C-alpha positions in Angstrom: -73.1 -109.2 -51.6 -69.9 -109.0 -53.7 -67.0 -111.3 -54.0 -63.6 -109.3 -53.3 -61.1 -112.1 -52.4 -61.2 -115.9 -52.8 -58.6 -118.4 -52.2 -58.6 -121.7 -54.4 -56.5 -124.4 -53.0 -55.3 -127.7 -54.4 -53.8 -129.4 -57.3 -51.5 -132.2 -58.2 -53.2 -133.4 -61.3 -54.7 -132.0 -64.2 -58.0 -133.8 -62.9 -57.9 -131.2 -59.9 -56.5 -128.0 -61.4 -58.7 -127.5 -64.5 -61.9 -127.5 -62.4 -60.3 -125.0 -60.1 -59.4 -122.9 -63.3 -63.2 -123.3 -64.3 -64.5 -122.1 -61.1 -62.1 -119.2 -61.2 -63.1 -118.1 -64.6 -66.8 -118.3 -63.5 -66.1 -116.0 -60.4 -64.2 -113.4 -62.5 -66.9 -113.6 -65.2 -69.6 -112.5 -62.6 -67.1 -110.7 -60.4 -64.4 -109.1 -62.6 -62.5 -107.1 -59.9 -62.5 -110.1 -57.5 -59.0 -111.0 -56.7 -58.4 -114.6 -56.7 -55.3 -116.5 -55.1 -54.4 -120.0 -55.9 -52.4 -122.0 -53.3 -50.7 -124.9 -54.5 -47.6 -127.5 -53.6 -44.3 -126.6 -54.7 -43.1 -128.5 -57.7 -46.4 -129.8 -58.9 -47.9 -129.0 -62.1 -50.5 -126.3 -60.6 -47.2 -124.0 -60.4 -47.0 -123.8 -64.0 -50.8 -124.2 -65.1 -52.3 -121.9 -62.8 -50.4 -119.0 -64.0 -50.8 -120.0 -67.6 -54.2 -119.5 -66.9 -53.8 -116.0 -65.6 -53.8 -116.4 -62.2 -51.3 -115.8 -59.3 -50.4 -118.9 -57.0 -48.3 -119.3 -54.1 -46.6 -122.9 -53.3 -46.5 -124.6 -49.9 -43.6 -127.0 -49.4 -46.1 -129.7 -48.5 -45.6 -133.2 -49.7 -47.5 -136.6 -49.8 -46.7 -139.8 -47.8 -45.0 -142.4 -49.8 -46.0 -146.1 -49.4 -42.5 -147.2 -48.5 -40.1 -145.6 -45.9 -38.3 -143.1 -47.7 -36.3 -140.0 -46.5 -39.3 -137.8 -48.0 -41.5 -139.6 -45.4 -39.3 -138.5 -42.4 -39.4 -135.3 -43.5 -43.5 -135.1 -43.9 -44.1 -133.7 -40.5 -41.4 -131.0 -40.9 -43.0 -130.1 -44.4 -46.6 -130.3 -42.9 -45.9 -127.9 -40.0 -44.2 -125.8 -42.5 -47.0 -125.6 -44.7 -49.5 -125.0 -41.9 -47.5 -122.0 -40.9 -47.2 -120.6 -44.4 -50.8 -121.2 -45.0 -51.7 -119.3 -41.9 -49.6 -116.1 -43.1 -51.3 -116.3 -46.6 -54.9 -116.4 -45.2 -53.9 -113.5 -42.3 -52.4 -111.3 -45.3 -54.9 -112.1 -47.9 -58.1 -112.0 -45.9 -60.2 -114.2 -48.3 -64.1 -114.2 -47.9 -64.1 -117.8 -48.8 -61.4 -120.9 -49.1 -62.3 -123.4 -51.9 -60.7 -126.8 -52.0 -60.4 -128.9 -55.0 -58.3 -131.8 -53.7 -54.6 -132.5 -53.4 -52.0 -132.0 -50.6 -52.1 -128.3 -50.5 -55.8 -127.7 -50.0 -55.4 -130.0 -46.9 -53.2 -127.6 -45.1 -55.0 -124.4 -46.5 -58.5 -125.1 -45.9 -57.6 -126.7 -42.4 -56.1 -123.3 -41.5 -58.9 -121.4 -43.2 -61.8 -123.1 -41.1 -59.4 -122.6 -37.8 -59.3 -118.7 -38.7 -63.0 -118.5 -39.3 -63.2 -118.5 -42.9 -65.9 -120.6 -44.6 -64.5 -123.3 -46.8 -66.1 -125.1 -49.6 -64.6 -128.4 -51.1 -65.3 -129.8 -54.6 -65.1 -133.3 -54.9 -64.7 -134.5 -58.5 -65.0 -138.4 -58.2 -67.5 -141.0 -57.2 -65.0 -142.0 -54.8 -63.4 -139.0 -52.6 -59.7 -138.6 -52.1 -58.3 -138.6 -48.6 -57.9 -134.9 -48.3 -61.6 -133.9 -49.1 -62.8 -136.9 -46.8 -60.3 -135.2 -44.0 -61.7 -131.8 -44.6 -65.4 -132.9 -44.9 -66.0 -132.3 -41.2 -64.9 -128.5 -41.2 -66.3 -127.6 -44.7 -69.6 -125.6 -45.0 -70.5 -126.9 -48.2 -69.4 -130.1 -50.2 -70.2 -129.8 -53.9 -70.2 -133.1 -55.9 -70.5 -134.7 -59.2 -71.8 -138.2 -58.4 -74.7 -139.4 -56.2 -74.5 -141.6 -53.1 -71.5 -139.7 -51.6 -73.3 -139.3 -48.2 -71.6 -142.7 -47.6 -68.6 -140.5 -47.0 -69.4 -136.9 -46.3 -72.1 -135.5 -44.1 -75.5 -135.7 -46.1 -76.6 -132.0 -45.2 -73.7 -130.7 -46.4 -73.7 -132.1 -49.8 -75.0 -130.3 -53.1 -74.8 -131.8 -56.5 -73.3 -129.3 -58.8 -71.4 -131.7 -61.4 -67.7 -131.1 -62.6 -66.9 -127.9 -64.1 -65.4 -128.6 -67.4 -63.9 -126.2 -70.1 -67.3 -125.8 -72.2 -65.7 -124.6 -75.4 -64.2 -128.3 -75.5 -67.6 -130.1 -75.5 -69.5 -127.6 -77.9 -69.9 -130.1 -80.7 -73.1 -128.8 -82.1 -73.0 -128.6 -85.9 -69.3 -129.3 -86.3 -69.3 -133.1 -87.4 -68.3 -132.4 -90.7 -65.7 -129.7 -89.8 -64.3 -132.1 -87.5 -63.8 -135.0 -90.1 -62.3 -132.4 -92.4 -59.7 -130.8 -89.8 -58.5 -134.6 -89.2 -58.1 -135.3 -92.8 -60.6 -138.2 -92.5 -63.3 -140.0 -94.8 -67.0 -138.4 -93.9 -68.3 -141.6 -95.2 -66.6 -144.1 -92.3 -67.1 -144.7 -88.9 -64.5 -142.8 -86.4 -63.4 -143.7 -83.2 -61.8 -141.0 -80.9 -58.9 -142.4 -78.4 -57.9 -140.4 -75.8 -55.6 -141.5 -73.0 -54.8 -137.8 -71.4 -52.1 -135.5 -72.1 -49.5 -138.2 -71.1 -51.2 -140.9 -73.2 -52.5 -144.5 -71.7 -49.8 -147.1 -72.6 -52.7 -149.9 -72.5 -55.0 -148.0 -74.8 -52.1 -147.4 -77.4 -50.8 -150.9 -77.1 -54.4 -152.4 -77.7 -55.1 -150.0 -80.8 -51.5 -150.6 -82.3 -52.0 -154.6 -81.7 -55.1 -154.7 -83.6 -54.8 -151.7 -85.9 -55.2 -153.9 -89.1 -58.3 -155.6 -87.9 -59.7 -151.8 -87.3 -58.7 -150.7 -90.8 -60.2 -153.8 -92.3 -63.5 -153.2 -90.8 -63.5 -149.7 -92.6 -63.1 -147.7 -89.5 -60.9 -144.8 -89.0 -59.3 -143.3 -85.9 -58.6 -140.0 -84.3 -55.7 -140.9 -81.8 -54.4 -139.0 -78.9 -51.1 -141.1 -77.9 -49.6 -138.8 -75.4 -46.1 -137.2 -75.6 -44.2 -140.3 -74.3 -45.5 -142.8 -76.8 -46.0 -140.5 -79.9 -42.5 -140.9 -81.7 -42.6 -144.8 -81.4 -46.2 -145.2 -82.3 -45.4 -142.8 -85.5 -42.1 -145.0 -86.6 -44.4 -148.4 -86.0 -47.5 -147.4 -87.6 -45.6 -145.5 -91.0 -47.6 -145.5 -94.1 -50.0 -148.3 -93.0 -52.5 -146.1 -92.0 -52.2 -143.1 -94.2 -55.3 -141.2 -94.5 -57.3 -143.6 -92.2 -56.3 -142.0 -89.1 -55.3 -139.1 -87.3 -52.2 -139.7 -84.8 -51.1 -136.8 -82.2 -49.4 -136.7 -79.2 -52.2 -134.0 -77.9 -55.2 -132.6 -79.5 -55.9 -129.0 -79.0 -59.1 -128.8 -80.8 -61.1 -131.4 -78.5 -64.6 -130.1 -79.7 -63.5 -131.0 -83.3 -62.4 -134.3 -82.1 -65.4 -135.3 -80.0 -67.8 -133.7 -82.9 -66.0 -136.3 -85.4 -66.3 -139.1 -83.2 -68.9 -141.9 -83.5 -67.4 -143.7 -80.6 -65.1 -142.3 -77.7 -62.5 -144.6 -76.1 -61.3 -143.1 -72.7 -59.6 -143.6 -69.5 -62.5 -142.7 -66.6 -60.8 -139.6 -64.8 -63.4 -137.5 -63.3 -63.2 -134.6 -65.7 -63.0 -136.9 -68.8 -66.0 -138.8 -67.9 -67.8 -135.2 -67.2 -66.7 -134.1 -70.8 -68.0 -137.2 -72.4 -71.3 -137.0 -70.7 -71.8 -133.6 -71.8 -70.8 -134.6 -75.7 -73.4 -137.6 -75.5 -71.6 -140.0 -77.8 -71.2 -143.7 -77.0 -68.3 -144.4 -75.0 -65.9 -147.2 -74.1 -64.2 -146.5 -70.8 -60.9 -148.4 -69.8 -60.2 -147.0 -66.0 -56.6 -146.7 -64.9 -55.2 -149.0 -62.6 -52.5 -146.7 -61.5 -54.9 -144.4 -59.2 -55.8 -144.2 -55.8 -58.4 -146.2 -54.4 -59.3 -147.4 -57.9 -61.6 -144.5 -58.0 -61.5 -144.5 -61.8 -63.6 -148.0 -61.8 -65.9 -146.2 -59.5 -66.6 -143.3 -61.8 -67.0 -145.8 -64.8 -69.3 -147.9 -62.7 -71.6 -145.0 -61.9 -72.3 -144.7 -65.8 -72.1 -148.6 -66.5 -74.8 -149.3 -64.1 -77.2 -146.9 -65.8 -76.2 -148.6 -69.2 -74.6 -145.4 -70.2 -70.9 -146.4 -71.1 -69.5 -149.8 -71.7 -66.5 -150.9 -69.1 -63.2 -152.8 -70.5 -60.7 -153.6 -67.5 -57.4 -152.6 -68.0 -56.2 -156.1 -67.7 -58.6 -157.3 -70.5 -57.8 -154.4 -73.0 -55.2 -156.0 -75.0 -57.3 -158.8 -75.9 -60.8 -157.4 -75.8 -60.8 -153.6 -76.4 -60.6 -153.2 -80.2 -63.4 -156.1 -80.9 -65.7 -154.5 -78.4 -65.1 -151.5 -80.1 -66.0 -152.7 -83.8 -69.0 -154.7 -82.4 -70.3 -151.6 -80.7 -69.9 -149.5 -83.6 -71.9 -152.0 -85.7 -74.9 -152.0 -83.5 -76.7 -148.9 -84.0 -79.4 -149.4 -81.2 -76.9 -150.1 -78.6 -75.0 -146.9 -79.7 -78.1 -144.9 -79.8 -79.3 -146.0 -76.2 -75.8 -145.5 -74.7 -75.8 -141.5 -76.2 -79.4 -141.0 -74.8 -78.5 -142.7 -71.2 -75.1 -140.8 -71.0 -76.9 -137.4 -71.6 -78.8 -137.9 -68.4 -75.5 -137.4 -66.4 -74.7 -134.1 -68.3 -74.5 -130.8 -66.0 -73.7 -128.1 -68.2 -73.8 -125.3 -65.6 -71.7 -126.9 -62.9 -69.7 -123.6 -62.7 -72.7 -121.4 -62.1 -74.0 -124.0 -59.6 -70.9 -124.0 -57.6 -70.7 -120.1 -57.7 -74.2 -120.3 -56.3 -72.9 -122.1 -53.4 -69.8 -119.9 -52.8 -72.6 -116.6 -52.6 -74.4 -118.4 -50.1 -71.4 -118.9 -47.9 -70.2 -115.3 -48.2 -73.4 -113.1 -47.7 -73.9 -111.3 -44.5 -75.8 -112.7 -41.7 -79.2 -110.5 -41.8 -79.8 -108.3 -38.9 -82.9 -109.2 -36.9 
């Protein structure tokens, strides 16, 4: 069996795109000559991120339904018809051996057409609460790769395979890098360090909470590595000024995430599926502050999967301004609690997710044995 042509479809957010690229990278590692074609949604971030990762992508005109009556909603049936028609042409021309969906509007059209044309389909669900697209595609999919337990509430049990979420392993390779990380960010190896990460765009709640109680943190002899996001960086830099010079590293985006994870004694993060998968592999104590601005409140459900096993601490977004920093300081002072959280979160770590997903892909494209 050889993989020659694969379609990967989906996007809209980094939480869909980065796993898709990780799957593609694994396929290329094992099957270097395999042609991989991405299918995304026009105007969405995958149209920029996927080519940067070295892969070809074709965009569909599909759009999602808005919650209120808009002209865009009136155009939805037309866009959907156009997308299904274009997806059919893509599949007819490319002739994939398998179509993989990672969530997002584009994968709905692509995988639906692929299954109708006899192409086996596999979906990869990142979250503990599935998105609408993957729930809709589940009945036709051959295999459903998941990262959380108990998803048989939403998907046919016989199709579910626990693979974990594929993450960029170079970002979570922290072994032996703690001192290097501290030095890289210009911090003090004798002090405890909190890593604050709110995603590439930043998280207003996390930024406001740490800004509000910054003096309290510094008086507790704690230092920060703080990814603020591009939107908030300039204002935070102005507001903080010289107050925390040498006691924190503030950046709009951290590229050396392995060093940041290695340097941290405690991580404070949103609870997106890929962020959660990364902190599980890192194995440090973590406080999760789920974003309330996501579909079906899925970040809270991601966080609770860990919290229920004493593998993370949850602070609600609405409570963060008043309790987040106090919770972080208290946790850093409790060595036993930190040790317990670290041990428990490692039980959720799946380091070989890309290989597990590739194994399932290979099963679907193997020829049927001749009897």
